[in-house]
C-alpha positions as CSV (number, residue, x, y, z in Angstrom):
1,M,67.5,65.8,29.1
2,N,66.3,62.4,27.8
3,R,63.0,60.9,29.0
4,L,64.6,58.5,31.5
5,G,66.7,61.3,33.0
6,G,63.6,63.4,33.4
7,I,61.7,60.6,35.1
8,I,64.5,60.1,37.5
9,A,64.7,63.8,38.3
10,V,61.0,64.0,39.0
11,I,61.2,60.9,41.3
12,V,64.1,62.4,43.2
13,I,62.4,65.8,43.6
14,G,59.2,64.2,44.6
15,L,61.0,62.1,47.3
16,L,62.8,65.2,48.6
17,G,59.5,67.1,48.7
18,S,57.7,64.4,50.5
19,V,60.4,64.1,53.2
20,G,60.9,67.8,53.8
21,P,63.2,69.4,56.3
22,A,61.3,68.0,59.3
23,A,62.3,64.5,58.4
24,W,66.1,65.0,58.7
25,A,67.8,63.8,61.9
26,I,69.0,66.3,64.4
27,N,72.4,67.2,65.7
28,P,73.5,68.2,69.2
29,V,72.8,71.8,70.0
30,G,76.2,73.7,70.2
31,G,78.0,71.0,68.3
32,G,80.1,68.1,69.8
33,R,78.2,65.1,71.2
34,F,74.8,64.6,72.8
35,N,75.1,65.1,76.6
36,V,72.3,62.6,77.4
37,Q,72.3,58.8,77.3
38,S,69.9,57.0,75.1
39,H,69.0,53.5,74.1
40,I,68.8,54.4,70.4
41,D,71.0,56.2,68.0
42,L,70.0,59.8,68.4
43,G,71.8,60.7,65.2
44,T,69.1,58.8,63.2
45,L,66.1,60.1,65.1
46,S,63.8,62.5,63.3
47,R,60.2,63.7,63.2
48,A,59.5,61.1,60.6
49,N,60.5,58.1,62.6
50,F,60.0,59.6,66.1
51,T,57.1,57.5,67.5
52,Q,58.0,54.3,65.7
53,V,61.6,54.3,67.1
54,L,60.9,55.6,70.6
55,T,57.8,53.7,71.6
56,P,59.2,50.2,72.1
57,V,61.9,51.5,74.4
58,A,59.7,54.0,76.2
59,R,57.2,51.3,77.2
60,T,60.0,49.7,79.4
61,Q,60.5,53.0,81.3
62,S,58.8,55.1,83.9
63,V,59.5,58.8,83.7
64,V,59.4,61.4,86.5
65,F,57.8,64.7,85.3
66,Y,58.4,67.8,87.5
67,D,55.7,70.5,87.0
68,F,56.2,73.9,88.7
69,A,53.0,75.6,87.6
70,D,50.4,75.4,90.4
71,T,47.6,76.6,88.0
72,L,48.3,73.7,85.7
73,C,49.2,71.0,88.2
74,E,45.8,69.4,88.5
75,L,45.1,69.5,84.8
76,L,48.4,68.0,83.8
77,A,48.2,65.3,86.4
78,K,45.0,64.1,84.7
79,E,46.4,64.5,81.2
80,V,49.6,62.6,81.8
81,G,47.8,59.9,83.8
82,D,45.4,59.3,80.9
83,W,48.3,59.2,78.4
84,S,50.3,56.8,80.6
85,R,47.5,54.3,80.7
86,A,46.9,54.6,76.9
87,S,50.5,54.5,75.8
88,G,51.9,52.0,78.3
89,V,54.6,54.4,79.3
90,G,55.0,54.9,83.1
91,V,54.7,58.5,84.4
92,K,55.1,59.9,87.9
93,H,53.8,63.5,87.9
94,V,55.2,65.7,90.7
95,C,54.0,69.3,91.5
96,V,57.1,71.3,92.7
97,D,58.3,74.8,93.4
98,G,60.2,75.8,90.3
99,D,63.1,77.4,92.1
100,V,63.4,74.8,94.8
101,A,63.3,72.0,92.2
102,T,66.0,73.7,90.1
103,Q,68.3,74.0,93.1
104,Q,67.6,70.4,94.1
105,L,68.6,69.1,90.6
106,I,71.7,71.2,90.6
107,A,72.7,69.9,94.1
108,E,72.1,66.3,92.9
109,R,74.4,66.8,90.0
110,Q,77.1,68.4,92.1
111,A,76.9,65.4,94.5
112,G,77.2,62.9,91.6
113,K,73.7,61.6,92.1
114,P,71.2,60.7,89.4
115,P,68.6,63.4,88.8
116,S,65.2,63.0,90.6
117,A,63.4,64.2,87.5
118,D,63.6,63.3,83.8
119,L,61.3,65.9,82.3
120,F,61.0,69.4,83.9
121,F,58.4,72.1,83.2
122,L,60.3,75.0,84.8
123,P,60.3,78.8,84.9
124,N,61.8,80.4,81.9
125,N,64.2,82.4,84.0
126,N,65.8,79.2,85.2
127,V,66.7,77.9,81.7
128,R,70.0,79.8,81.7
129,L,70.9,78.5,85.2
130,M,70.0,74.9,84.4
131,T,71.9,75.0,81.1
132,G,75.0,76.4,82.8
133,A,74.9,73.6,85.3
134,G,74.9,71.0,82.5
135,L,71.4,69.8,83.3
136,V,69.6,70.6,80.0
137,A,69.8,67.8,77.3
138,N,71.4,69.4,74.2
139,V,68.6,68.0,72.0
140,A,66.7,70.6,69.9
141,L,63.2,69.6,70.9
142,V,61.6,72.2,68.7
143,D,63.2,70.5,65.7
144,L,62.5,66.9,66.7
145,L,59.1,66.6,68.3
146,P,56.3,66.2,65.8
147,N,53.9,68.3,67.8
148,A,56.5,71.2,68.0
149,H,56.5,71.7,64.2
150,G,54.3,74.8,64.5
151,V,56.1,76.6,67.3
152,D,56.4,80.3,66.9
153,P,60.0,80.9,65.6
154,S,60.4,84.0,67.8
155,V,60.2,81.9,71.0
156,A,61.5,78.6,69.8
157,R,65.2,79.1,70.7
158,E,65.4,81.7,73.4
159,S,64.0,82.2,76.9
160,R,64.0,85.7,78.4
161,G,67.0,86.7,76.3
162,Y,68.9,83.5,76.8
163,L,69.7,81.7,73.5
164,H,69.3,78.0,74.1
165,G,69.0,76.8,70.5
166,G,65.7,74.9,70.9
167,T,66.5,72.8,74.0
168,A,63.9,74.4,76.1
169,L,60.4,73.7,74.6
170,P,58.0,76.7,74.9
171,F,55.2,74.7,76.5
172,H,53.2,77.5,78.2
173,R,52.7,81.1,77.0
174,N,51.1,84.0,78.7
175,Q,50.3,87.5,77.5
176,T,50.3,90.9,79.1
177,V,47.1,92.7,78.1
178,V,45.1,95.8,78.8
179,A,41.8,94.7,80.2
180,Y,38.7,97.0,80.3
181,N,35.2,96.9,81.7
182,G,32.8,97.5,78.8
183,Q,30.2,98.7,81.3
184,F,32.2,101.9,81.7
185,V,34.4,101.9,78.6
186,S,32.7,102.1,75.2
187,K,35.9,102.4,73.2
188,P,38.9,101.0,74.9
189,P,42.2,102.9,74.3
190,D,44.6,101.0,72.1
191,T,47.6,103.4,72.0
192,F,49.7,104.9,74.8
193,A,48.4,108.3,73.9
194,S,44.8,107.3,74.1
195,L,45.4,105.5,77.3
196,A,46.9,108.6,78.9
197,E,43.9,110.6,77.7
198,F,41.5,108.2,79.2
199,A,43.4,108.3,82.5
200,R,43.3,112.1,82.5
201,T,39.6,112.2,81.9
202,H,38.9,109.3,84.4
203,P,41.2,110.0,87.3
204,G,41.9,106.9,89.5
205,K,40.2,104.5,87.1
206,V,43.3,103.1,85.4
207,A,45.2,100.5,87.4
208,I,48.8,99.7,86.5
209,T,50.7,96.8,88.1
210,T,53.8,97.9,89.9
211,P,56.7,96.6,87.7
212,N,58.7,95.1,90.6
213,R,55.7,93.3,92.1
214,G,54.0,91.6,89.1
215,G,55.0,90.4,85.7
216,S,52.1,92.2,84.1
217,G,53.7,95.4,85.4
218,S,57.2,94.7,84.2
219,G,55.7,93.4,80.9
220,F,53.8,96.7,80.4
221,L,57.0,98.6,81.1
222,E,58.8,96.6,78.4
223,T,55.9,97.3,76.1
224,A,56.3,101.0,76.8
225,L,60.0,100.8,76.0
226,L,59.4,99.2,72.6
227,A,56.7,101.7,71.7
228,L,58.1,104.9,73.2
229,A,61.8,104.3,72.5
230,P,61.7,102.6,69.0
231,Q,65.3,103.6,68.4
232,C,66.3,101.2,71.1
233,A,64.7,98.1,69.6
234,K,68.0,96.5,68.6
235,D,69.6,97.2,71.9
236,L,66.6,95.8,73.9
237,Y,66.9,92.5,72.1
238,T,70.7,92.3,72.4
239,Y,71.5,89.2,74.4
240,N,74.5,87.9,76.3
241,I,75.5,91.2,77.8
242,A,76.9,92.1,81.2
243,D,75.0,94.0,83.9
244,A,76.9,97.2,83.3
245,Q,76.0,97.2,79.6
246,A,72.3,96.5,80.5
247,K,72.3,99.5,82.8
248,D,73.7,101.7,80.1
249,I,71.1,100.6,77.6
250,A,68.3,101.2,80.2
251,A,69.6,104.6,81.0
252,K,69.7,105.5,77.4
253,C,66.3,104.2,76.5
254,M,64.2,105.0,79.6
255,P,63.9,108.8,79.5
256,S,60.9,108.9,77.1
257,V,59.2,106.1,79.1
258,V,59.9,108.0,82.4
259,G,58.4,111.1,80.9
260,Y,55.3,109.3,79.8
261,F,54.7,107.8,83.3
262,K,55.4,111.1,85.0
263,T,52.5,112.6,83.0
264,L,50.4,109.5,83.8
265,K,51.2,109.2,87.5
266,P,48.7,111.8,88.9
267,Y,45.8,110.0,87.2
268,V,46.5,106.3,87.7
269,T,46.7,103.8,90.6
270,F,49.7,101.5,91.0
271,T,48.6,98.1,92.3
272,N,50.7,95.7,94.4
273,G,50.5,92.6,92.2
274,N,48.9,90.8,89.2
275,E,45.8,89.7,90.9
276,A,45.3,93.0,92.6
277,S,45.0,94.6,89.2
278,V,42.3,92.0,88.1
279,Q,40.5,92.6,91.4
280,A,40.5,96.3,90.8
281,L,38.5,95.6,87.6
282,A,36.3,93.1,89.3
283,N,35.1,95.5,92.1
284,N,34.9,98.5,89.7
285,T,37.6,100.5,91.4
286,A,39.3,100.5,88.0
287,Y,37.8,100.5,84.5
288,I,41.1,99.7,82.8
289,A,44.0,97.6,84.1
290,T,47.3,96.1,83.0
291,V,47.0,92.3,83.7
292,W,48.0,88.9,82.5
293,E,45.5,87.4,80.2
294,D,45.7,84.0,81.9
295,D,45.1,85.5,85.4
296,L,42.1,87.3,84.1
297,Y,40.8,84.1,82.5
298,T,41.4,81.9,85.5
299,L,39.6,84.3,87.9
300,A,36.8,84.6,85.3
301,T,36.3,80.8,85.3
302,K,35.6,81.0,89.0
303,G,33.0,83.7,88.5
304,L,35.2,86.4,90.0
305,V,35.3,88.8,87.0
306,P,32.2,90.5,85.5
307,P,31.3,89.3,82.0
308,T,31.7,92.9,80.7
309,V,35.5,92.7,81.2
310,H,37.6,92.0,78.1
311,P,41.3,92.0,77.1
312,I,42.9,93.9,74.2
313,L,46.4,94.5,73.0
314,L,47.7,97.9,72.2
315,A,48.1,98.5,68.5
316,S,51.9,98.8,68.8
317,G,52.0,95.4,70.4
318,E,52.5,94.1,73.9
319,V,55.1,91.6,75.2
320,G,54.2,88.1,76.2
321,D,56.2,85.5,78.1
322,G,55.9,81.9,79.0
323,D,57.7,78.9,80.6
324,A,59.6,76.0,79.1
325,M,60.0,72.3,79.3
326,I,63.4,70.6,79.3
327,V,64.7,67.1,79.2
328,V,67.1,66.7,82.2
329,A,70.6,65.8,80.8
330,G,71.2,63.0,83.4
331,T,68.0,61.1,82.6
332,Q,68.2,57.4,82.0
333,K,64.8,57.5,80.4
334,L,65.3,59.8,77.4
335,E,62.9,57.9,75.1
336,A,59.9,58.1,77.5
337,S,60.8,61.7,78.3
338,L,60.7,62.7,74.6
339,L,57.4,60.9,74.0
340,L,55.8,62.6,77.0
341,A,57.1,66.0,75.9
342,D,55.6,65.5,72.5
343,F,52.2,64.5,73.9
344,L,52.2,67.6,76.1
345,M,52.7,69.7,73.0
346,G,49.8,68.0,71.2
347,D,46.4,69.5,70.3
348,K,44.5,68.1,73.3
349,V,46.7,69.3,76.1
350,Q,47.4,72.7,74.4
351,I,43.7,73.4,74.0
352,D,42.7,72.0,77.4
353,K,45.1,74.2,79.2
354,L,43.9,77.3,77.3
355,E,40.2,76.4,78.0
356,Q,40.7,75.7,81.7
357,T,43.4,78.2,82.7
358,G,44.0,80.6,79.8
359,S,47.5,79.2,79.3
360,R,48.3,80.0,75.6
361,T,50.1,77.8,73.2
362,A,53.3,78.7,71.3
363,R,52.0,76.7,68.3
364,V,50.9,79.2,65.7
365,D,49.4,76.4,63.6
366,L,46.9,75.5,66.3
367,Q,43.6,77.5,66.0
368,T,41.6,77.8,69.2
369,R,38.4,79.3,67.8
370,G,35.5,77.0,68.4
371,H,37.3,75.1,71.2
372,I,36.6,77.6,74.0
373,P,33.1,77.8,75.5
374,A,31.2,80.8,74.3
375,T,30.8,82.1,77.8
376,M,34.5,82.2,78.3
377,A,35.9,83.2,74.9
378,P,35.3,86.9,75.6
379,F,38.0,86.8,78.4
380,L,40.6,85.8,75.8
381,L,42.2,87.7,72.9
382,S,41.2,86.5,69.5
383,D,43.8,84.4,67.7
384,A,44.2,87.1,65.1
385,M,44.9,89.8,67.6
386,Y,47.2,87.6,69.6
387,H,49.4,86.5,66.7
388,E,49.5,90.0,65.2
389,R,50.3,92.0,68.3
390,T,52.2,89.8,70.7
391,R,55.9,90.7,71.1
392,T,58.8,88.8,72.6
393,R,59.9,90.0,76.0
394,I,63.2,92.0,75.9
395,N,66.5,91.0,77.5
396,G,65.7,90.2,81.1
397,V,68.8,92.0,82.4
398,I,67.8,95.2,80.6
399,S,64.3,94.8,81.9
400,N,65.5,94.6,85.5
401,A,67.7,97.7,85.0
402,S,64.7,99.5,83.6
403,V,62.5,98.5,86.5
404,A,65.1,99.9,88.9
405,I,65.0,103.2,87.1
406,F,61.2,103.2,87.1
407,I,61.1,102.7,90.9
408,K,63.5,105.5,91.5
409,E,62.0,108.0,89.1
410,I,58.3,107.2,89.4
411,L,57.5,105.4,92.6
412,Q,59.9,107.0,95.1
């Protein structure tokens, strides 16, 4: 290669390296055309030009943001209000019931009416329903938003077993944990075997959330399936299957889990909900309990949990969940919706919601150490343990079938 050719090659390679994959424009998820109207050419929008292109249009709009999470409503109202004043983009923040708002938006679409919301923070379980109703903009938010560049790949494109391709942004994450009271537990058990041994030697002092009455219970059951039926891992993460197939998989995979809980049953207490498990720890009726990390943290911020209570994850891993944010396909304010969604995925909001409510971030690039008050940090998992041991929840239909078996075999 001559000297000029070498120089040109270096320049081309350098330009490609500086642009990187994140700079390329996005395509509609699923192919075809974008199902949402815009005032810009979506085919040219990318992370590299995101703010520059969207801001002038967004400042002429006012977006309606539906927020279903009661624990985050007050915080997000303040955050989006501050952002609106600083950015010049209008925002109306509305706290809603997630299921009711979902049905409302579906009814509006069926009646040919414009949607009452532009951006929707909704329960993960409703992503499939909203997509089927044609209400989710087929824009891969995880590939487009600058603040979504560090989203955990394992949760970027699926919600409870539904493959959405990145249209539902994993805004909030929560984590099932085993919490223990260090006043009574010097070495917390971190395996299913050691947990069973602790329960046997401390009858009645282990509280397990009933799987059909709290997500920390069904999450713990899924965790047990992954650990005690490892041969079923592929089946448990098989998506887009019918109810009959899910029941067959659950029937095949649950025997070892049922056997474990039958051994455990005489020594543990089953609680009637997530908060009941935390309360069992708080009043010392239990020394160990299966809980949601964010429930534990939220009650701790109110002084309702002793400072000696801490969460851990079993060494084999425990499942986590979360909830998503979508752009409503019928919006006339796409530009403002995208800018707001990007702001909500930014460092400040993601750290603020963790600090105030224990709501985790799906951004693996965002380190929280040093951002959480020293008095509250012990109620959260370390970043290292969280990222190493969190597991994606299994197919929701298989989970439901497994819960039904658990109720029949263990609770009845």
